Steps between C-alpha positions, in 0.01 A plus 500: 500500500819689589589224744454236227717697262773538760493123574528406135769760434691383803479138378629600159774710658620205713498266196691755289749555786558122524569477127728804522702352788526165324621660180762707694622179660525330159696791366735483796552132446574556133752772591668263746518227242646733234762623749603138560519437123708816457740396776539152334563662162759736647679205670496308174649803315778517760574131455498535119734805526743304724489202265573722206792665678652162570444384144663818366802443728546148372791426268668201350803573716294479815326182376827330425707622792691208651369259227791434266295255288223752431756777440662276235164423334427875461851560367465208256172657380687823438330691787716720719455449866660830603 
């Protein structure tokens, strides 16, 4: 009777251990995936920040530099290019 109990308990233990290990592996996979998503979001944030910096540095003067025709169109519209 003790031997039968030990066998059944051992079987249940092995099954539970297998589920436990599988769940740990799934958690590790999820963590790895979330880290990749975080890295992608951080890279996107950096690109957006750089694009914003460039947009903030943009001016009519820079857009029309060396283009007399465009400079004149802005002046005709009453927009200063300084």
